[in-house]
C-alpha positions in Angstrom: 342.3 145.4 127.4 344.0 148.4 125.9 345.2 148.4 122.3 348.9 148.4 123.2 348.4 145.1 125.2 346.5 143.7 122.2 349.4 144.6 119.9 351.9 143.0 122.2 349.9 139.8 122.4 349.3 139.7 118.6 353.0 140.2 118.0 353.8 137.3 120.4 351.3 135.2 118.4 352.9 136.1 115.1 356.3 135.1 116.5 355.0 131.8 117.8 353.3 131.0 114.5 356.4 132.0 112.5 358.7 129.8 114.6 356.3 126.8 114.3 356.0 127.3 110.6 359.7 127.5 109.9 360.4 124.6 112.3 357.8 122.4 110.5 359.1 123.3 107.1 362.6 122.4 108.2 361.4 119.2 109.8 359.3 118.0 106.9 361.7 119.0 104.1 362.9 116.1 102.0 366.6 115.3 102.1 368.6 116.7 99.2 371.9 115.5 97.7 374.6 118.1 97.9 376.6 116.5 95.1 376.6 113.4 93.0 379.9 112.4 94.6 378.2 112.0 98.0 376.1 108.9 98.7 372.4 109.1 98.5 371.0 109.7 102.0 367.8 107.7 101.2 369.8 104.8 99.7 373.1 104.2 101.4 373.6 100.9 99.5 373.7 101.6 95.8 373.3 97.8 95.0 371.0 96.3 97.6 370.3 93.2 95.5 373.9 91.9 95.8 374.3 92.7 99.5 370.9 91.4 100.6 371.3 87.8 99.3 373.4 85.4 101.3 376.4 84.1 99.4 375.9 80.5 100.6 376.3 78.0 97.8 373.5 75.5 97.5 374.4 71.9 97.9 373.2 69.6 95.1 370.2 67.6 96.0 369.5 69.6 99.2 366.1 71.0 99.8 365.8 74.8 99.3 365.9 76.8 102.5 362.5 77.8 103.6 361.7 81.4 103.3 361.8 83.2 106.6 358.4 84.5 107.7 358.5 88.2 108.5 356.3 89.5 111.3 353.4 91.7 110.1 354.3 95.4 110.0 352.7 97.5 112.8 349.8 99.7 111.6 351.1 103.0 110.4 349.5 106.2 111.8 347.6 108.2 109.2 350.1 110.3 107.2 349.9 114.0 107.3 349.4 115.7 104.1 352.8 117.4 103.8 351.7 119.5 100.9 348.7 121.1 102.7 350.3 121.5 106.1 352.7 124.4 105.1 349.8 126.1 103.3 347.7 126.0 106.4 350.5 127.3 108.6 351.4 130.1 106.2 347.6 131.0 106.1 347.6 131.3 109.9 350.7 133.5 109.7 349.1 135.8 107.2 345.9 136.0 109.3 347.9 136.9 112.4 349.8 139.6 110.4 346.5 141.0 109.1 345.0 141.2 112.6 348.2 143.0 113.7 347.8 145.5 110.8 344.1 146.1 111.8 345.2 146.8 115.4 347.9 149.2 114.2 345.3 151.0 112.0 343.0 151.3 115.0 345.7 153.3 116.9 344.7 156.9 117.4 346.6 159.4 115.2 347.8 162.5 116.8 350.3 165.3 116.0 353.5 166.0 117.9 351.9 169.0 119.5 348.9 166.9 120.7 351.3 164.3 122.2 353.3 167.0 124.0 350.1 168.6 125.4 349.0 165.1 126.6 352.4 164.5 128.2 352.1 167.8 130.1 348.6 167.0 131.2 349.8 163.6 132.5 352.7 165.2 134.3 350.4 167.7 136.0 348.1 164.9 137.0 351.0 162.9 138.3 352.1 165.9 140.4 348.7 166.2 142.0 348.5 162.5 142.8 352.0 162.6 144.1 351.2 165.4 146.6 348.1 163.6 147.7 350.1 160.4 148.3 352.7 162.4 150.2 349.9 163.8 152.5 348.5 160.3 153.1 352.0 159.0 153.9 352.6 161.8 156.5 349.2 161.2 158.1 350.0 157.4 158.3 353.4 158.1 159.9 351.7 160.4 162.5 349.1 157.8 163.2 351.8 155.1 163.6 353.6 157.3 166.2 350.3 157.7 168.1 349.7 154.0 168.1 353.3 153.3 169.2 352.8 155.7 172.2 349.5 154.1 173.1 351.1 150.6 172.8 354.0 151.6 175.0 351.6 153.0 177.6 349.5 149.8 177.5 352.5 147.6 178.0 353.9 149.7 180.8 350.5 149.5 182.6 350.4 145.7 182.1 353.9 145.3 183.5 353.1 147.6 186.5 349.9 145.7 187.4 351.6 142.3 187.5 353.0 141.4 190.9 356.5 140.0 191.1 356.8 136.4 192.2 
């Protein structure tokens, strides 16, 4: 694999890691209050004690209402360490960037004159290959015409040999 392809793949990896890192940071960020005049997003009821108790007066001499049994809570999956996860993702981003820098450093350095000379060499090579391809195309067209002539002769001979019914 050439170095340009490696650079393209590494750049794609950097983009993927960056998008995943930023998305994870946004997803895991705790909610924040914009102002004290807005309700708290984590606690929509400022006084849950008053709202949670039913306002049914107890009758004298009546037995207290039995406490309602709540079903056991389902087992919670193990919590991700939200403090370590961004560190690990940013570390992966830094490693990808360092690998990209190493690939860039491995690129051959050349002057403008060297690049122009290389372009002229490639253009001359392209011209030679183009002429060779043109010769092969002309030879293939000639062979196609010969095959068509032979095919037509063969079909004419087959038609002439067959007796009409």
